[in-house]
Each structure stands twice: as structure tokens, then as C-alpha cells.
N, C-alpha and C positions, 0 to 999 in steps of 0.2 A: 319812172312812170309820170312824174310831173311834166317831163318833156312832151309826152303825148297830149296832155291837156293844153300846153302852149301851142303845139302845132294845130290842134283843133281850133283854137282861137284865131289863128291866122287864116284858116280856111273860111271861117264865118265872116271875118272882117273883110277879106278880099272879095268874097262872094257878094257882099253888100255893095262894095265899091264898083265892081264890074257891072252889076245890075243897073247901076245908074247910067250906064252908057246908052241904054235904050231911049233915053230922053234927048240924046244928042243927035242932031241931024247931020251936021258936018263934023267929022272926026279930025279936027286939027289939034295939034299938040297943045297950044296955049289954052284953048277952051277946055280940053280934057283935063289939063293940069289944074285949072281953076276949079272945075267941078270936083275932082278927086281931093283937092286940098280941103274944100268944105266938108266932104264926106269923112275924111280923116279926123277933122276937128270934131264933127258930130259924134264920131265913134269913140272919142276920148284920146286920140293920138294927136294932140295939139302941136302946132308948129312943125308938122312933118315937112321934111325937105326931100325932093326927089326930082328926077329928070325923066320925061316921057321920051323913051327912045323910039318906040313904035306904037302907032295907033291906027288900027285898021278895022275892017268890018268883021274880022274873025280872030283878031289877036291884039292884045295890048301888052306892052313891055315897059316896065319902069326900072330904072337903074339908080343906084346911089340913094336908096330910100333910108332916111335917118329920122328918128324922133328923139329930141333932146330930153334930158331929165328935167322934171318940173323944178324950176327955180334953182337949177344947179348946172355944173359943167359936165360935159360928156353926153353920151347918147344912151338911151334905154334900148333903142332898136337901131340896128344898122344892117341892111340887106344889100348885097351887090346887085341882085336882080330879082324882080318879081314879074311873072308873066301869067297871063290868063288866055286860054283858047276857048272859043265859043262859036256857036251858030247864032247869028243875029236874030233869026226868026224864033228859034227855040228859047233864046234868052228873053225875048220879048213876051212870048206866049207862056212858056213854062218856067221862067226864071231859073234856067238851067245853064251851068257852065261845064264845058267838056273837061278841061284840065287846068290845074293851077300848079305852078312851079315856084318854089321859094328857095332862095339862097344861091350861093353860100352867104353866111352872115352870122350875126350874133345878137343875143337878146339879154338884157339885164332885167331880172324880175325881183320883186319884193314880196316876201311871204308875210302877211299881216297876222296879228295875234288871233283873229277869228278864223284863220285857215285859208282865206282867199288870197289870190295872187294878183299883184298889181304891176302893170307895165305902163310907164309914163303916167298919165292921169286915169287910165282905164283899169277897173277891177274885173277880173275874169271870174264869172259866176258859175261856169260849168254847163252852159246850155249845149245841147246836142246840135249838130249842123242842121238837121232837118227843121229845127225850131226857128231858124232864121228866115225860112221861106225861100232859100236859095239852094238848089240841088247842084252838088259838085260831083262830076262823074269820076274824076281821078285827081289825085294830088301827089306831088313829088316834093320831098324835102331834101335839099342838097347841103349836107354838112352845116346844120344849124347848131352853133355853139350857144350855150346858155349859162348864166350865173344867177342863182337864186339866193338872195340874202334875207336874213331875219335877225331879230334881236339876239338869237342864240346860235349864230354861225352862218356858214356859207356852203352851198352845194353847187357844183358846176359839172358840166358834161356836154354831150353832143347827141343830136337826133339826125337820123338819115334813113331814107327809104322811100317807098312809093306804095300807093293803094289805088286799085281800080275797082269800081263797084261791080263790074261783071267778071273780070278775070282774077281778082284777088291781088295778092302782092305781099309785101312784108316791110317791116321797119325794125331798125336796131336803135338802141339807146345805151348811153353810159352815164354814170353818176359817180362822183367822188367828193369826199369832204374830209378835212382834217379834224374838225370838231363841230358837231351840229346836234341840236336838241329840238325835238318836236313832240308836243304833248308830254307824256311821261317817258318817252324813249330818248336815248342818247347814243349818237354814233361818233366813233373816233377812228381816224385813219381808215375810213370805210370806202370801198369801191363796189360798184354794182354794174353788171352788164345784163342786157336783156334783148330778146328778139320776139317779134310777133309775126307769125306766118298765117296768111289767110289764103286757103285753097279755093280754086274755082268752083269746086263742088259744094262750098259753103262751110267746110270744116275749118277750125282754127286751132293753132297751137301757140301757147305762150310759155317761154322759158326765161327764168331769171336766176342769177346767182349773185349774192352779196357776200362780202368778206371784210372782216375788220373787227374792231372792238364794239360790242353791242351792250347797251345797258338800259335798265328801267329802274323803278323805285326799289332801292335796296339790293339790286342785282347789277353786276357789271362783269360781262364775260369777255375774256381775251381771245383773240384770233378765232372768232366765230365765223361759221359759214351758214348761209341761209339759201336753200334751193327750192324753187317752185317750178313745177311742170304741170300745165293744164292743157286739156284738149277738149274740144266740143264744137258746138255750133247751134243753129245756122247763123253765121255772121251776116249774111246778106239780108235776111229778114230783120235782124236787129238793126242794121244800118238803114233799112227802108222804113223802120218804125212799125212794121206789122207784127213784131213779137217783142216781148219785153224781158225775156229771161233766156239764159243759155242752157243747153243740155250738155252733159259731159262729166268729166271727172278730173280731179286735180290731186297732186301729192305735194305736201310741204314737208321738208326735212331740214333739220338744223343740228349743228354740233359746235362745241367750243373746245378750245385748248384748256389745260389746267389754269384756273383763275384764282388769284390770292383771296383768302378768306377776309383779309383786311378791307377789300373793296366790295364785299358781299355781306352786309349786315343782315339781310333777310335770310340768306342761307346759313349764316352763322347762328341765327336764332333757332334753326332746326337741328343743326348738327353740333356735336361737341367739338371744342377747339382744344386739342391736346399739345400740338406743336407750336402754338402761338399764331396770331392772325397773319403774320408774314410768311410762315412756313406751311400752314395748312392751305390746301387748294381744293377746288371743286371743278368737275367736268359735267357738262350738260349736253344731252342729245335727245332727239325725239323725232316723231313723224306723225302726220295726220293725213287721212284720205277723205276727200269730199266727192260725193256722187250727186249730181243734179239731174232730175228727171221732171217731166211735166207734172207739176203739182206736188213734188216731193224733193226733199233734200236730206241726205244722210251724211253724218260725220262719224268716222270710226278711227280707232287707234291701231288696230291690228293686234296680233298676239303679244307683241313685246311692249305694248303701252304707248302712250303719247309722249310723255316726258320722263326722262331718267336723269337723276342727279346723283353723282358719286363723289365722295371726298377721298383724299389720299389717306384719311384716317380709318377708312373702312365703312363709313356711313352711306346709306343709300335711300333714295325716295323714288317711288314709281307712281305716276298718275295714269290711270287706266279706266276702261269702261267695264271690264270684267266679263269673262265667259263668252267672248266674241260678240257681245251685244253692242249695238251702236251707242256712241257717247251722246249723239244728238240725232233727232229724227223729226222731220216736219212732213206731215201728210194729212190731207183732208181737213185742213184747218186746225189740226192739233199738233203741238210741239212738245217733245219730251227730251229732257236732259238728264243723263244718269252717269255720274263719274265717281270714282273713289281714289283715295290716295293711301299708299302703304309706306311706312317709314321704318327703317331699322338702323340702329346705331347706338352709341353710348349716350348721346344727348336726348334721343327721342325714340320711342318704340311704340308702334300702334298704327291705327288707321282711322280714316274718316270716309263717309259716303254721303253723296248729295243726289237727291232726285227732285227734279222740278218739272212742271208741265203747265201749259196754258192752252186755251182754245180760242180760235178766231181772233187772234191778236189781242186778247184780253190780258189781264194781269197774270203774272206767274205765281203759282203756289209751289212751295218747296218744303222739304224736310231734310235736315242735316243731323247726322249722328257721328260722334267721334269719341274715341277712347285712346289715351296715350299713357304710357308708363312714366315717362319723364320727358322733360321739354325745356329748352332754353330759348327764350324770346328776348332778343336784344340783351338787356342786363337783368332779365328775370329768369330764374331757374325754378321750374315747377315740377312737382311730383306727379303722382297719378292724377290724370285729368279726364273728366268726361263732360261732354257738352251735347245736349239734345235741343234742337231748335226747329220750330215749325212756323211758317209765315208765308208772306206774299211779296211780290215785286210788281210795282206799278209806277209808270212814268219815272223810272230810275230810283224810286224810293223803296227800300226794303224794310218791311215790318215783320217782327218775329217774336214769339214767346220762347224763351230759352231757359233751360235748367243747367246750371253750371256747378261742377264739383271739382275742386283742385286743391293742391297744397303748395303755397309759396315757400319754397325752400330757401331762396335768397333772391331779393330784388333790390335794385338800386334806382332811386329817383333823385338825381343830383347827389347831394351828400348824405341823403337818408338811405339806410339799409333796413329792409324788412326780412325777418328770419322766422322760419318754422311757423307758418300761418296757414292752417287749413281754412279754406274759404268755400262757401256754397251760397247759392241763391237762385231765386226764380225772377228773371228779369224780362222786361219788355224792351226790345231793341228796335230802333228806327235808324236806318242808314240812308244817306244820300251820297252815293258813290261819286257822282259827278262833282259835287261840291266837297267831297271828302269830309262829310259831316256824319258823325256817329253818336247817337243818344241812347242811354240805357236808363230805363225807368224801373221803379219799385213802388210798392205801397206800404202802408203801415204793417201789413201782415207778412208779405213776401219781401223780406229785407235781404240785403247782402250780409251774410253772417260769417263771423270768424270765430272759431272755437278758442283759439289762442293765437298769440303772436308776440314776437320780440322786435324791438326797433332800436337802431343805433344811429347816431349822428356823427359823421366823420369830423375829427378835430375837436370833439367835445367829450369830456369825461362824464358820460351819461348813458343810462340804459332805461328802456321803457318796456313793460310787459302788460298785456291785456288778455283777459279770458272772457268768453261769453259776449263778444262784441257784436253789435248790430249797427248797420248803416242803413237808414230808411229815409224815404221822402215820399209824401203823398201827392205832391203837385210838382210838375216839371221834371226834367231829367235828373236822375241821381248822378250820373256820369255823362259828360258831353266831351267829344273829341272833335276838333276841327283841324283838318290837314292843310296842305298847301305850303306856300312859302314861309308862313309863320304859324306852324302847328301849335295847338294849345289844347290842353285837357282841363276840364272843369269838374269839380266834385261839389255837390251841395246836398246836405242831408243832416239828419239827427244821429249823432254817434253816441251810443251808450255801451256800457260794459258791466258785467257782473263784478269783476275784480280787476285791479290794476296795481302796478307798482312803477315808480319812477325814481331814478337815482341821478342826482346831479352833484358830482364831487362827493362830499361827505354827507350830503343831505339825501334822505330816502323818504319817499311817500308811498304808503300802501293803503289799500282799502277799496271802497266803492267809488269809482271816479265820478265826477259830475257829468251830467248829460251835456253834450256839446252840440250846438246848432252851428254846423260847419259850412264855410264857403272857401274853396281852395282852387287856385289856378296854377297849372304847371306848363311852362313854356320850354320844351326840350332844347331848342336851339340856343336859348339864353341860359339853360340850366337854372331856371328861376322858378321858384314856387312861392306864391302869395297865399296867405291864409287870413281869413277873418272869421271870428267865431264868438258866440255868446255861450256862457256856461252857467249851470245852476244845479243846486243840491249836491248830493254826494256826501260820503263819510270817509275821510282818509286820516291816516295816522302818520305824523311827521317824526321821523327818527325814533319811532317807538315811544315818544314822549308826549306829543301834543296831538289831539284829535281836532280835525277841522271839519265842520259840518255846515250845511246850508249855504255853500258858497254861491255867490252871484256876481257876474261880471262879464267883461268883454275883452278880447285880445285880437291883435292884428300882428302879422309877421311876414317876413320875406327871407327865403333861403336861396342864395345864389353862390357862384364861385368865390365871391368876395367875402362871404360869411353869412351869418344869421342876424337879422335885425327885426325889431318889432316893439310893440307897446301892449300893455295889459292894464286894465282898470278893474279893481275888485270893489264892487258896490257894497258887499257885506260878506263876512265869513265869521262863524262862531268857533272860538278856540277853547279847548278844555284839556286838562291833563289826562293821560292815558293810564290811570291807576284806578283800582276799585273804589278808593275813597279819595277823590281829588282834593289836594290842598288848596288849589287855586280855583276860583269861581270861573264860569264861562265868560270869555272875553269876546266882544264883537269888534272886528277889525275891518277897516277900509283902507284902500291904498291904490297905488299905480306903479307900473314898472316899465322901463324902456331898455331895449337891447340894441346896441349900436357898436360896430367895430369890435365884436366879440366880447362886449362888456355890458352887463346888466346893471342898471341903476334903478333903485326903487325907494319908495317912501310909503309910510303907512301911519294910521291913527288908530288908537285903541279906546274902547269904551266898555263900561260894565253892561250887564244884561239889561239894566234899566236905562241905558243910553247915556250914562254919565261919563264924560271924557276923562281918561286916566293917562293920557300921554301920546307920544308920537315918536317916530324914528325914521331913519333912512339908512341905506346901505348900497353895496355893490357886489357883483360877482363877475369874475373873469372866466368866460366860457372856455377858452383855450387852456388856461393853466389850472382851472378847477379850484380857484381860491376866491375868497370873498370875505366881507365883514359887514356888520350892521351895528348901529348905536341907537339905543332907546332912551328917552328922557320923559319922565312923568310930568316934570314941572311941579309947582306947589300943589299939593292935594289937601284940601280943607275938609275936615270931618265934622259932622254935626248931626244930631238926631233928626230923622226925617229926610236927611240928605245923604251924602256919600258916607258909607260905613265900611270898615275893614272887611267884613264878611262878604261884601260885594266883590272884593278882589281875592280874598283868601277864604274859600268856602269852608275850610277846616275850622274857622273861627265862629261859624254859625252856632248859636246857642251857648257859646263860650265867651265871646266878647260882643258887647252891644252898647248902644248909647254913647258912641265915641265922640270926643271933641279933640281939637288940636290940629296939627299939620304934619305932613310928611312929604318926602320927595324921594325918587329913586332914579338911578341911572344904571344902564346895563350895556355891555358890549359883547359881541360874539364875532368870532372869526373861524374860518374853516379852510380846509385844503382837500387834496385828492384822497388822503387816507384818514380814517377815523381818528387816528392819533393826532392829526393836525387841528382838531377842533379845540378852540379856546373860548372861554367866557369869563367875564368879570362884572362886578356890580358895586354900587355904592348906595346905601339907604340912610336917609337922615330923618330922625324923629324929633319933633319939637312939641313939648308939653302935651303929649298924648294922654288923654284921660278916658277911661271907659269902665263900664260895668263888667265885672269878671276879672280874670278869666275863671270860668267854671261857676259852680253853685256855692262853693265855700267862700268865695271872695265877693264881697259886696261891690268894691270899686278899687281900681288901680288908677293912680293919679300921677300926672306930670312926669311921664316917661320921656326922656330926652337922651339923644346921643347919636353917634354915627356908626354904621356897620359897613366896614370895607371888606368886600368879598373878592378874592383873587380867582375864584371859580364859582360858577352857578350850577354846574352839573359835573361833579357833585358840588354841594355847597361847601365852600372852604374859605375861611377868613385869613387875612394877613396877620397871623399870630393872635395873641390874646388881646381882646378889646373890652371896652367898658361902656355900659349905659347906666344912666341915673334914673332912680325911681323915687318920686316924691312921697308916695304913700301907698300902702296896701291895707285895705280895710276888710278884715274877715270877721267882724263882730267880736268874736272871742279873742282875736289876735289882730292888733293894729300895729303896722310897721310903717316907719317913716324914714325918709332921707337915706334910702339904700343905694348901694353901688354893687353892680353885678359885673364881674370880670369873667368873660367866657371865650370860648374858641370853638370854631367849626373846623375839625381836622380833615374833612373831606371823605370820611368813611361812613357817612349817613348818620352821624351822631352829633350831639352838642356836648362839649365838655365845659362845665362850670368850674372855673378855678376857684372862685369865691363869690358868694352872694351874701352880703352882710348888711344888717340893719341895727341901729342903736335900739336897745331893749331894756327898759327899767334899770337904767344906770349901767347896764352891761351891754352885751352884744349877742344877737341871734343870727346864725348864718349857716350856709351850706358850703362845703369845701370839696374840691376835687370830685365832683359828681358828673356822671355821664348818663345821657339819655338818648334813646333812638329817636330820630326825626319822623319815623314812619308810624308813631303811636304805639310802639311795643311797650311792654311793662318797664317801669322805671323803679330802680332801687336807689335811694339816697338817704341822707340823714341831715337833720337840723341840729346844730349844736348851740347851746346857750352857755354863755360865759359871764361870770361876775354879775349875776342878776341880783339886784337889791330886793330882798324879800319884802321889805316895808313898802317899796313902790309897787311891787306886784300885787300885794294884798290890798293896797289902797285902790288900785285900778279895778280889782274885782268888786269892790264896794259891797262887801258882805257886812251887814250891821254888827258891830261889836267885835270884828275880827281884825287883828293887827299883829305885827311881829317885827323881828329884827334878824339880820344875818345876810349872808351871801349864798346863792345856790348856783349850781351848774348842772348840765345834763345833755342828753342826746335823744332825739326822737327819730328813729329809723322810719322812713316813709316808703311805702310800696304803692305805686300808682299804676292801676290797670284800668284800661278803657275810660280814662278820664276821672276815675275815682281814686281817692287817696286813703290809705290805711296806715295807722301807726302800729308797728310790729315790735313789741317788747321795748318800748321807750322807757326812759327813766330820768328822774331828777335826784340830786343829792345836795346836801349842804356842804359848803367848803369848810365849815368850822362850827363852833357853838353858836346857838341863836335862841330866840325866844318866840313862842307863839302865845298870843293872848286872845281869849274869847270871853266877852262879858255881855253877850247878847241876850235877847228875850228867850231864846231856846234854852239857855242855861237856867234862867229864873224859873221857867215852867217845869224843867226837869227836877229842880230842887224840891218841889212839892210832891213829886211822884213817889220816889222811894229813896232809901238811903244810898244804894249803890249808884244810881244815876246822879244823885247830888254830888257824891264823891268824885265821879268822872268829870263833871263840869267844873268842880272846884279846881281840879288839877289843871284844866285848860285855861283858867283865869290867868295863870302866869307860869306856863310850862317852859322851863329852861332845858333845851335839848342839846345833847352832845352829837346825836346823829339824826338826820332827816333823810328818808329815801321815799321816792314815789315811782311806782311802776305804772305805765300807761299802755293800753292795748285796745285796738278797735278802729272802726272806720270814722273818718272825720265827719261824714255826713250821717252817722248813726250813733248808737250807744257806745260810749267809751267805758272801759273798765279801769278804775283807779285803785291801786293798792298802796296805801300810805302808811308808813311806819315812823313814829317818833320815838326816840330813846333819850331819856333824860331824868330829871328829878325835880321835885317841887315840895314845898312845905304846905301841908294840908291839915285841917282840923278833923280828927276822928274821935267821936265820943268825948268831945270837949278837951281833947288833947291835941297839941300841935306836934306833928311829926314831919321829918324829912324822909321822903320815900323815893327810891329809884323806880321808874316806871317804863313800861313798853306800851305805846299807844298805837293800836292797829285800826285802820279804817278802810273798808272796801266800799267803793261807790260805783254804781252803774247808771249812767245817765247820758242823754245827748249833751254834747259839749256846750252848745249855746244855751240850752235850757238850764244846765247847771249854773252857768255864769249868771244868767238872768234870774235865777232862783224861781223859775216858773214851775219846776217839778223836781223833786228830790226823792229818790228811792234809795235808801241806805240800810245797811246791816252793820251797826257799830258794836264792836266788842271791845271792852276795856279790861285789861288784865294789869293788875298792879302786883308786881312781885316785890315782896319785901325781902331784902337781903341784909338782915341785921338792922341796926339803927338804935336810936335811943328815944325814949318818950319823956318829954319834959312836962312837969306839972304846970298846968296853966294857972294863971293868977287872975 
């Protein structure tokens, strides 16, 4: 068909040239050649060469006409002969030429990107011959060969035939190409033959047949045939310009041989591939009928439909108008299009219908409805899908409001795989099909919603799950697709979810994900995805141990065939323990991370809730192998009242330890792998002269705690064997301990085992041995043992006026600690041998004047030599203690002016707060003295 356009160009150009003969009075060849040469130049056929063989009053013949290529070698046009026959009078009056004959010859044409054709320096714009002002009665083309080249291939062929305005005629043409593309179509090993027959009665018949490989976007059909047969008229009135439209009918039919699925991604997206892309094939055939009448045009598909596609796997698609109705109809200024598609097969089952209409050339309005059971689109496998859309088309722009419901069973975007994701949403769609631009809009209410979804990244030991996800954007397109040579998809919006989980190797994060303000670009040809996002808020749990809240930051990343790369900056995140009563206080962290060559490197800084810096660290993670490590260093931490305090780091110390001074430092290391068992941690804590109030209410102050704690595991806490720390002093008012050494071990079972905790105590030693306590605050049972305590030093410390003694005592105080409160349960002290208790205080003097029995009791206490001393103690340390003290011994006393030696048992029960007892602020006692005389002698006093 391109050849007909070229022939028409020759008719117009030669008509103009011959018309110039009317200005020549003497037809001599040199003068005519000069005039024609100028006419050729003005027509764009510069530097034309030819010979005037004949120049008369009714005929002009040129031979050897050539036009060279602009700026190159060879000729764009070479004709053996060009002749024109005319009547000089009619040529002058009516600008009419009787007959023009071209050829044999050849023409070289260039097809430009805008679709126009250029020969030499002349562009052929497609004007009809009548528009030139020259009437040509008949034209004959004698074997005109042509070659049309473009940036996308070559077409060549021949044109031959003749046409008479009164008698009709006919022309034939051929075309062939090995490989050619035009627009979105591709031809390979394609041949085409056609014939145009114009009858004298005004009727016309056009037949063409093309054969070869035919392709378009996503489709490539092997051994296809394309047949067109059209009949109608009146061609004479059209040629004369008195009519502008044909009447008649045409039938277009096409068929292809089985074509491999590997070359048909669009058809693969519709049908299931079970034998593999190289074994699966598709066949396509169809037909359409066109009927043109004055003021109307109808396109119908017939009972069998317009397009049928079948795969050798048993899948089929039928495009039809349904129930014998026309697919397209134009009449009385109104146009209506109504088509539907039905699909059956393993990959897709269902149908879609489209109805569109417009009036008087205005915009199209349409409604599309579709419902499919399953579907495969490129690398996307979808479940039940419904789409309802209503909109308009104007100036090539489609706008529509659409309601989408589908389930993404599996989808691959580069290395990212999406699984089991039900998606729905109400979207505004704007499409510019000419520019292959597609935009999808949402607002804050009508978002793209995903009930749940799972995501995996190829080559990375990670999984991601979301539920209740929403992607929204109030301004601009939510999703934008740009096609063409460099297609690109862009997503912008706010992504939120009700719950989410993410696993990277042995690290797992669960909870309420942060809100992500997302910008992403996907370039399918490069298999490249770029992401930039800011995130905020959220509450997530890391490995079930750490809770992260109020995260704020920004990240960028790229996913391509070479791997995943990116950077992240965390402006702030608050970290706490995931336990009912956290031992550690909330920590505020900031940091950054970089991903390059499948390796993440990161660094971070930590601070207390009050903003006091408590350390920093760095680490790495190998994405491919799923292994990584991090190291944390606190650096020197200085504690002082009004500044950093231990409770700001360890919240369990709140109300227990306060007013701390001194210094500490901590190091920690963590490493992980693909399996939970690969997780490792270790730490080192150094204390230097730590002094503080507490711990607890019973302790006034603990001073000068120093030592190193070497931990081979942090989760669980486990030390490298038994270790020691030194304690300068423990002040409990009633009990002051100094220069103690604690040997302990953390065995890794959630407990602490105290091998020994000893303090020098009144010439002897007070300590706890082989005691175990749970770290989670559960009840503790232990005992304090006193050894070789000097009674004289102990009584001197108590500072009770008139009370002294001699001897050594020992004992054991079983302690039960519940909810931070300690209780002595059936504790006791006993003397290691004989001793003396002496009391000569004011209480004894006052009792002497009361009654004889009281005087006798205090007389015994003035110098009581005991053989046994026992004391039972029971009660809470922060409340009233019960003391039951028994002395057994003998003493010489004066009774009725006689001196006797009497064995005695002295029992004393005391119930009093321990501190008040020692301070003698309050004493409530019930003292019973029993003196048992077991024989003896009474000496006369002198």
C-alpha cells in the first residue's frame, strides 16, 4: 500500500512539471530541460539529471531521469522513461494532462519516525492529486521497483498497472521484508501481494494477502496469514472530489500457525503454562466484517466471534459482540462499541464486557465489568478477580473510577515475591494510551487495601508478613506506569498496617509496624527497584525480648540483579524489655545503616530517657549467609546525684538504689546466624567505687563496690565461672558490714548462685554460702551464718548502758525474701562455750527498790556466768522481731543476808522493731525469771 502513495506522488510532481510547458513558446529540448530542471529543484528533487528525448505540442518524453541521494552516493530515483501526453489548449485552460507513463525504474524511500516518506530532499505528505491543481486523465506505471528503509528495517517491492478516470483500470503491488517494525507492529519474513480493480461503472475491488511472522506488544505469531477483500464505490466520484466516503463492505480474516509461548508473554499471562514456555504453543484466528453506507458504518464479528486464541494445553479465549449484535455502529452522529471476552482454561476462567458510546465526535463514555476465577499476568498469579470501571475517553485520555477486588497468590517483582495477598480498592484511573502513561489515584478514605500478605526476597534469609495494610495518597497518583522503550512504574503513598512481622536470619520483629511514607520506582527492563521512605511511630517486639516504640527515620534502597543496597537513618527509637516488670529502663537509640554488596553495616548510639548518653556500637549483617555481629561499648559512665543514676538504665533499681556515685563501664557483643541456635552474646561490666543508698529500705548505704563481671552469655545471663566483687561497706543501722567479698556465679538458668558472701563481724565473720536466687524477683531462701563472734565487741557496739560480757557466739539467720521484703524464719544464735553477761545499769538499781524478787533477778545479772546461751529470732526485718533468749548458768547472790551459789535459767522474750530495740527508743518486754535451786549450801555471812 505504501507503493500506491509513491505512485501518487509521481503523478502530482510530473503534473506540475508538464503544466509549466504552457509558458514555453518554442519547444526546444535545451530550453525545456532548463525549465524542467528548475521545476525539479523547486519540487525538492534537487540535482535531477535527465535527457529530453521528445518535446512537442502534445507529448514530452524524458529518459534517464535520476535524482541522487542528498549528500551521498547512489540515486534515490532512477526512471528509464517518463512521458506525458496532453492537449496544449486544455493544458493551458484546464491544467489537464491526458496521460502520464512512468518506468520502468526504481525508487529509494526513507520512512521517517513521524511516519512520513522522504525521497531525495522531498517529504511526501499525502496530498490527493486534485489538490495540486493539475488533472491527470490516466496514468500507467511500468514495473516501478521500490525500497523503503527506516531505523527498524527494510521493505521492498514493485508497483505496476494503469488507471483511467473514465474507463477504470487496475494496479498490482508486492511487498516483502526480512525484518521490519512500524509503530507497535513487527514483521518478519513477511510477503504481501495486492490488487486494486476499478470498474468503468464506478465499483472497486481491493484484495490483499500477507504471510509471514507477525508481532505486536507481547504477541508474536508464526506463519500468520492476513487476508482483506473489500468492494464498494463509487471510485470516480471520490477521484473527482465530489464525494468523501466509500460505500460497500469488507472482510478481514487472519490465522496463525502454532506459536511458542516463550515468544508470547501477553498470551502467557492469560493461559497457564504446563509444558514450559518452549513446548506450549498458541494458535490465533478470527475475522471481522465492515459495512459502510451513507451516514453509517457497522462492524460485526459474526456468529463465531472476531478473535479466537487456543493453546495446545486446552485453554481458549473468544472475543465477540454477543447475540449477533454489531460490535461497532456509527449512525446519525452516534457511535456505540459493545464487545465481550470469554476465557476458559487452567490459568484463567471468566469474562469481561465493555460498552462505550459517544455523540457527534465528542468524548467516549464507557463501562467495563469483568470477573475471573484465576489469572496469570506475566509473573503475577491472581485468584478470583473482579473489576468494575466507568469513565470517559477524550483526546486519547482515558479517565475512570474503578472498583478492584483480587487476591495475589504469587507475584514476582525482580527478586521480590509476594504471596497470599487479598487486595481491594476504589481507584481513579487516568490513561494516555498514545504515551503509554497510566496513573492510579486514591484518597485518604478510598485506599488500596490488603487484608494480609507475605513477602520474600530471593537470596536473603528473610520473611515479611503484614495484615490490615493500607496504601493511600491524597495528592498525585498512587501508582504511575510509563511504557515505551524504558518502561517504569512508580508508587507513592503512605503505607500502614495493623500488624506485621519480619524475620532476618535469627532476628524476628513483630507488632504494629511504623507508618511508612513511601516512594518506589520499578524499571522492569533493568529489573531494578529504587525505594525512598520515611517512617514514624509503631510498636514492635524484637526477638520477643526488646520492644521498640516511636521509631522515626528515613531509608533508601535499591534492588537489582546484582543485589540489594541501601541506607537507613534512625533519628530516634525507644527500646524497652518485653516483660511485665522490665529490669532495664527505656533506652533512646539513634543510628544509621548501609547495605552494599549483600552486607549491612550499621552504627548506633544509646541514651537514657532523660537524654544522657550511655554508649554506642556498630555491627554488620551478611544478607546472603544470614549471619552478623554487633559490639556495644558504654565507655566510662559517671554516676552522681542529680545526674546519671543506675535506675535510669536498670528500672528494676527504682526505689531500691538511689543517690549513686562512682563509675562503671560495660561492653557487649552479639552474633547471630540462620538458626536460633546460632545466636551468641557476651559482655563485660566493670564497677569502680560505686556507692549508693540502698539497696532497699533496710540498707542505709552500700559503699565502694568494685570489681569486674565477665559474662560469656547475656541471654541467658551466664558468667565465666565463679567471680568476685568487693564491697567497702553495707550500713543497715542495726547491722554495719565492712570490707566484704562476694564470690558468685550466673549459671545461665535464670538464677544467681552466691558461693560465698563474707564480711568481718565483731572479731568473727558473717556470711552467706551456697545460696541461689532467681533473677526474675521470685522468692529467695538463704541463710546468714555468724562464726566466732566476740560477745564483748557485739555488746559494746550495741551501746546499752551497763551491759557487757565475754565469750564467743555463733549462729544462723535463715532469710526468706518475697517481693523485696526480708524475713528471718526461726533464726538462732548460741554460745560456743562458757561466758559472762554483766548488767549494772540504771534499770537494775530502780528494780532493787521495787520488790525482793526483781532485786534478786538483777543481782544475778550483775555477774551471770553462763554455760549455755541460746537466742531464737523470728519476724520481718522491717517490722517487729520476736527474740526468745535463754541463759543457763550460776551466780553467787545474797538472799536474806546469806550468800548462796545458785544454778539459774534466765528466759527473756522481746518483741520490738530491730532498729528501735537497738536505739532503745522503745522496749516492750515480758521478762520472767525462774531460779531453780538444785541443792547447794548456805554459808553464814560475816
